[in-house]
TORPA-4810 file (N, C-alpha, C, O; in nm, 3 decimals):
<nodes>
NODE_1_-15.339_-5.061_28.540_-15.459_-5.051_28.619_-15.568_-4.982_28.536_-15.539_-4.890_28.460_M
NODE_2_-15.689_-5.026_28.551_-15.800_-4.977_28.471_-15.838_-4.834_28.509_-15.893_-4.762_28.425_V
NODE_3_-15.811_-4.792_28.630_-15.852_-4.658_28.671_-15.768_-4.548_28.607_-15.815_-4.434_28.596_T
NODE_4_-15.646_-4.578_28.565_-15.561_-4.475_28.503_-15.620_-4.419_28.374_-15.623_-4.297_28.358_Q
NODE_5_-15.667_-4.504_28.282_-15.730_-4.447_28.162_-15.855_-4.365_28.195_-15.885_-4.267_28.127_P
NODE_6_-15.927_-4.405_28.299_-16.046_-4.330_28.339_-16.005_-4.191_28.388_-16.068_-4.091_28.352_I
NODE_7_-15.901_-4.185_28.469_-15.851_-4.056_28.518_-15.802_-3.969_28.403_-15.833_-3.850_28.397_H
NODE_8_-15.725_-4.028_28.313_-15.670_-3.953_28.200_-15.782_-3.898_28.111_-15.780_-3.781_28.073_T
NODE_9_-15.878_-3.983_28.078_-15.988_-3.941_27.991_-16.075_-3.836_28.059_-16.117_-3.740_27.995_A
NODE_10_-16.102_-3.854_28.187_-16.185_-3.757_28.259_-16.117_-3.621_28.265_-16.182_-3.518_28.244_T
NODE_11_-15.988_-3.620_28.293_-15.917_-3.492_28.297_-15.915_-3.427_28.159_-15.920_-3.305_28.147_S
NODE_12_-15.906_-3.509_28.054_-15.911_-3.457_27.918_-16.047_-3.397_27.884_-16.054_-3.294_27.817_G
NODE_13_-16.153_-3.461_27.931_-16.287_-3.406_27.909_-16.303_-3.271_27.977_-16.357_-3.177_27.918_L
NODE_14_-16.256_-3.262_28.101_-16.268_-3.137_28.176_-16.183_-3.027_28.112_-16.228_-2.913_28.101_I
NODE_15_-16.062_-3.061_28.069_-15.974_-2.962_28.006_-16.033_-2.911_27.876_-16.026_-2.792_27.847_A
NODE_16_-16.091_-3.000_27.796_-16.149_-2.958_27.669_-16.279_-2.883_27.687_-16.317_-2.802_27.602_N
NODE_17_-16.349_-2.908_27.797_-16.466_-2.828_27.830_-16.424_-2.683_27.855_-16.493_-2.590_27.814_Q
NODE_18_-16.310_-2.666_27.922_-16.260_-2.531_27.947_-16.218_-2.463_27.816_-16.243_-2.344_27.798_K
NODE_19_-16.154_-2.538_27.726_-16.117_-2.483_27.595_-16.242_-2.437_27.519_-16.243_-2.329_27.460_L
NODE_20_-16.345_-2.519_27.521_-16.469_-2.484_27.452_-16.533_-2.360_27.515_-16.578_-2.270_27.444_L
NODE_21_-16.537_-2.356_27.648_-16.595_-2.241_27.717_-16.519_-2.112_27.684_-16.580_-2.009_27.657_R
NODE_22_-16.387_-2.120_27.685_-16.306_-2.002_27.655_-16.322_-1.957_27.510_-16.327_-1.838_27.482_N
NODE_23_-16.328_-2.053_27.419_-16.347_-2.019_27.277_-16.484_-1.955_27.256_-16.496_-1.858_27.181_S
NODE_24_-16.586_-2.008_27.322_-16.720_-1.949_27.311_-16.721_-1.807_27.367_-16.784_-1.718_27.311_A
NODE_25_-16.651_-1.787_27.478_-16.638_-1.653_27.536_-16.576_-1.558_27.434_-16.625_-1.447_27.414_H
NODE_26_-16.469_-1.601_27.371_-16.399_-1.516_27.274_-16.485_-1.485_27.152_-16.485_-1.372_27.103_N
NODE_27_-16.557_-1.585_27.103_-16.643_-1.565_26.986_-16.757_-1.469_27.022_-16.789_-1.379_26.944_I
NODE_28_-16.817_-1.488_27.138_-16.929_-1.403_27.180_-16.885_-1.258_27.199_-16.964_-1.165_27.179_A
NODE_29_-16.760_-1.237_27.239_-16.711_-1.103_27.267_-16.618_-1.048_27.158_-16.546_-0.951_27.180_N
NODE_30_-16.621_-1.109_27.042_-16.528_-1.071_26.935_-16.540_-0.924_26.895_-16.440_-0.862_26.859_A
NODE_31_-16.657_-0.870_26.901_-16.678_-0.731_26.860_-16.706_-0.640_26.979_-16.748_-0.525_26.961_R
NODE_32_-16.684_-0.689_27.098_-16.706_-0.608_27.218_-16.584_-0.521_27.243_-16.473_-0.573_27.257_T
NODE_33_-16.603_-0.390_27.250_-16.488_-0.303_27.275_-16.426_-0.332_27.412_-16.496_-0.358_27.509_P
NODE_34_-16.295_-0.327_27.418_-16.219_-0.347_27.542_-16.241_-0.483_27.607_-16.215_-0.498_27.727_D
NODE_35_-16.288_-0.582_27.533_-16.305_-0.715_27.592_-16.169_-0.783_27.606_-16.073_-0.748_27.538_S
NODE_36_-16.165_-0.879_27.694_-16.043_-0.956_27.711_-16.060_-1.092_27.647_-16.169_-1.148_27.643_Q
NODE_37_-15.950_-1.144_27.596_-15.949_-1.274_27.530_-15.906_-1.379_27.631_-15.807_-1.363_27.701_V
NODE_38_-15.984_-1.488_27.637_-15.950_-1.600_27.725_-15.857_-1.694_27.649_-15.890_-1.741_27.540_A
NODE_39_-15.740_-1.721_27.708_-15.641_-1.810_27.648_-15.634_-1.937_27.732_-15.620_-1.929_27.854_V
NODE_40_-15.643_-2.051_27.667_-15.637_-2.180_27.736_-15.499_-2.240_27.719_-15.448_-2.252_27.608_T
NODE_41_-15.438_-2.277_27.831_-15.306_-2.340_27.828_-15.317_-2.478_27.893_-15.360_-2.491_28.008_E
NODE_42_-15.277_-2.580_27.819_-15.281_-2.717_27.868_-15.146_-2.755_27.928_-15.041_-2.710_27.882_F
NODE_43_-15.150_-2.838_28.032_-15.027_-2.890_28.091_-15.056_-3.027_28.152_-15.170_-3.061_28.182_S
NODE_44_-14.951_-3.104_28.168_-14.962_-3.237_28.228_-14.978_-3.225_28.378_-14.921_-3.137_28.441_S
NODE_45_-15.058_-3.316_28.435_-15.074_-3.316_28.580_-14.965_-3.397_28.649_-14.953_-3.392_28.771_T
NODE_46_-14.886_-3.470_28.573_-14.782_-3.554_28.631_-14.833_-3.692_28.669_-14.754_-3.780_28.703_G
NODE_47_-14.964_-3.711_28.664_-15.023_-3.841_28.698_-15.092_-3.903_28.576_-15.177_-3.990_28.590_T
NODE_48_-15.054_-3.856_28.459_-15.112_-3.910_28.337_-15.231_-3.832_28.288_-15.290_-3.867_28.186_G
NODE_49_-15.268_-3.727_28.357_-15.381_-3.646_28.316_-15.336_-3.515_28.255_-15.217_-3.490_28.236_G
NODE_50_-15.434_-3.433_28.226_-15.407_-3.302_28.169_-15.495_-3.200_28.241_-15.605_-3.231_28.285_V
NODE_51_-15.443_-3.079_28.253_-15.525_-2.972_28.309_-15.517_-2.852_28.216_-15.422_-2.837_28.139_K
NODE_52_-15.617_-2.768_28.225_-15.623_-2.648_28.143_-15.637_-2.527_28.234_-15.722_-2.524_28.323_A
NODE_53_-15.553_-2.429_28.212_-15.559_-2.304_28.286_-15.600_-2.193_28.191_-15.567_-2.195_28.072_D
NODE_54_-15.673_-2.097_28.244_-15.718_-1.983_28.165_-15.647_-1.857_28.210_-15.638_-1.829_28.330_T
NODE_55_-15.598_-1.782_28.114_-15.546_-1.649_28.140_-15.620_-1.553_28.048_-15.666_-1.591_27.941_T
NODE_56_-15.631_-1.431_28.090_-15.699_-1.329_28.010_-15.597_-1.225_27.967_-15.516_-1.177_28.046_F
NODE_57_-15.605_-1.192_27.839_-15.515_-1.091_27.783_-15.600_-0.990_27.706_-15.717_-1.015_27.678_I
NODE_58_-15.542_-0.877_27.674_-15.618_-0.777_27.599_-15.648_-0.828_27.459_-15.573_-0.908_27.403_S
NODE_59_-15.758_-0.781_27.405_-15.800_-0.826_27.272_-15.696_-0.794_27.166_-15.686_-0.866_27.066_A
NODE_60_-15.620_-0.688_27.185_-15.517_-0.650_27.087_-15.408_-0.756_27.078_-15.350_-0.777_26.972_A
NODE_61_-15.380_-0.824_27.191_-15.276_-0.928_27.193_-15.333_-1.066_27.165_-15.258_-1.160_27.142_E
NODE_62_-15.464_-1.078_27.168_-15.529_-1.208_27.173_-15.542_-1.282_27.042_-15.489_-1.243_26.938_G
NODE_63_-15.615_-1.392_27.054_-15.635_-1.480_26.940_-15.733_-1.419_26.841_-15.801_-1.321_26.871_S
NODE_64_-15.739_-1.479_26.725_-15.830_-1.433_26.622_-15.959_-1.514_26.626_-15.964_-1.621_26.686_T
NODE_65_-16.060_-1.461_26.563_-16.189_-1.529_26.554_-16.172_-1.668_26.493_-16.231_-1.765_26.540_F
NODE_66_-16.092_-1.676_26.388_-16.069_-1.804_26.320_-16.006_-1.906_26.415_-16.045_-2.022_26.414_L
NODE_67_-15.909_-1.864_26.496_-15.848_-1.956_26.592_-15.952_-2.013_26.688_-15.948_-2.131_26.722_N
NODE_68_-16.044_-1.929_26.730_-16.146_-1.975_26.824_-16.243_-2.072_26.759_-16.287_-2.167_26.823_D
NODE_69_-16.277_-2.049_26.633_-16.363_-2.143_26.561_-16.292_-2.278_26.547_-16.355_-2.383_26.565_V
NODE_70_-16.165_-2.276_26.515_-16.087_-2.400_26.506_-16.081_-2.469_26.642_-16.092_-2.591_26.651_V
NODE_71_-16.063_-2.391_26.748_-16.058_-2.450_26.883_-16.189_-2.516_26.923_-16.188_-2.615_26.996_N
NODE_72_-16.302_-2.463_26.875_-16.431_-2.528_26.901_-16.432_-2.667_26.837_-16.472_-2.764_26.901_V
NODE_73_-16.387_-2.676_26.714_-16.383_-2.806_26.645_-16.281_-2.899_26.712_-16.306_-3.019_26.727_K
NODE_74_-16.166_-2.843_26.751_-16.064_-2.921_26.820_-16.117_-2.978_26.951_-16.093_-3.094_26.983_L
NODE_75_-16.189_-2.897_27.027_-16.241_-2.946_27.154_-16.345_-3.056_27.130_-16.355_-3.150_27.209_S
NODE_76_-16.422_-3.044_27.023_-16.520_-3.149_26.990_-16.449_-3.281_26.959_-16.488_-3.386_27.008_E
NODE_77_-16.345_-3.274_26.877_-16.270_-3.394_26.840_-16.202_-3.456_26.962_-16.205_-3.578_26.980_T
NODE_78_-16.140_-3.372_27.045_-16.075_-3.422_27.166_-16.176_-3.482_27.262_-16.148_-3.583_27.327_N
NODE_79_-16.293_-3.420_27.273_-16.397_-3.470_27.361_-16.441_-3.610_27.318_-16.457_-3.700_27.401_Y
NODE_80_-16.461_-3.628_27.188_-16.500_-3.760_27.135_-16.392_-3.865_27.163_-16.424_-3.978_27.199_K
NODE_81_-16.266_-3.828_27.146_-16.157_-3.922_27.171_-16.152_-3.963_27.318_-16.136_-4.081_27.349_A
NODE_82_-16.166_-3.866_27.408_-16.164_-3.897_27.551_-16.286_-3.979_27.592_-16.275_-4.066_27.678_N
NODE_83_-16.400_-3.951_27.532_-16.520_-4.030_27.560_-16.500_-4.175_27.515_-16.546_-4.268_27.581_A
NODE_84_-16.431_-4.195_27.403_-16.404_-4.331_27.356_-16.309_-4.404_27.450_-16.325_-4.524_27.474_Q
NODE_85_-16.210_-4.333_27.504_-16.120_-4.394_27.603_-16.200_-4.438_27.725_-16.177_-4.547_27.778_V
NODE_86_-16.293_-4.355_27.771_-16.378_-4.393_27.885_-16.460_-4.517_27.854_-16.473_-4.606_27.938_L
NODE_87_-16.517_-4.522_27.734_-16.597_-4.639_27.695_-16.511_-4.765_27.691_-16.553_-4.871_27.739_K
NODE_88_-16.392_-4.754_27.636_-16.302_-4.869_27.629_-16.260_-4.915_27.768_-16.257_-5.035_27.795_T
NODE_89_-16.229_-4.821_27.857_-16.193_-4.856_27.995_-16.310_-4.924_28.065_-16.290_-5.019_28.141_A
NODE_90_-16.432_-4.876_28.040_-16.551_-4.938_28.098_-16.568_-5.080_28.047_-16.600_-5.171_28.123_D
NODE_91_-16.547_-5.099_27.917_-16.557_-5.233_27.859_-16.451_-5.326_27.919_-16.480_-5.441_27.950_D
NODE_92_-16.329_-5.275_27.936_-16.221_-5.357_27.995_-16.255_-5.394_28.138_-16.235_-5.509_28.179_M
NODE_93_-16.304_-5.300_28.215_-16.341_-5.328_28.353_-16.453_-5.431_28.360_-16.451_-5.519_28.445_L
NODE_94_-16.548_-5.419_28.271_-16.657_-5.518_28.263_-16.605_-5.656_28.233_-16.648_-5.754_28.294_G
NODE_95_-16.511_-5.666_28.138_-16.452_-5.797_28.105_-16.375_-5.854_28.224_-16.385_-5.974_28.252_E
NODE_96_-16.300_-5.770_28.294_-16.226_-5.817_28.410_-16.319_-5.867_28.519_-16.293_-5.970_28.581_L
NODE_97_-16.427_-5.797_28.541_-16.524_-5.839_28.643_-16.592_-5.970_28.602_-16.621_-6.054_28.687_L
NODE_98_-16.617_-5.987_28.473_-16.674_-6.113_28.426_-16.579_-6.229_28.448_-16.622_-6.339_28.482_D
NODE_99_-16.449_-6.206_28.428_-16.349_-6.312_28.447_-16.337_-6.348_28.595_-16.334_-6.466_28.631_I
NODE_100_-16.330_-6.247_28.679_-16.314_-6.269_28.823_-16.441_-6.323_28.886_-16.436_-6.411_28.972_V
NODE_101_-16.555_-6.272_28.842_-16.684_-6.305_28.905_-16.735_-6.433_28.858_-16.842_-6.476_28.901_G
</nodes>
């Protein structure tokens, strides 16, 4: 079904938006005393999608600045991939409608 790739890609976009937001939070607060580090954990929704949950931990236990910079690039790459899946699903739906219509 054409809607499944749309659901999967949309959930991926939302999850990677959360990764980007959390990484930006960590970078902005890297030198803030007593700040907490936002950790993003991805999991399957069971319906072919993905979700991201955020937990906060003390900066002493948290990620490094370099990890957050890499996560920014990772979220960009994942975002582009999910956007391409949406475009492909849209193209497929258009072709199906052309055949039926």
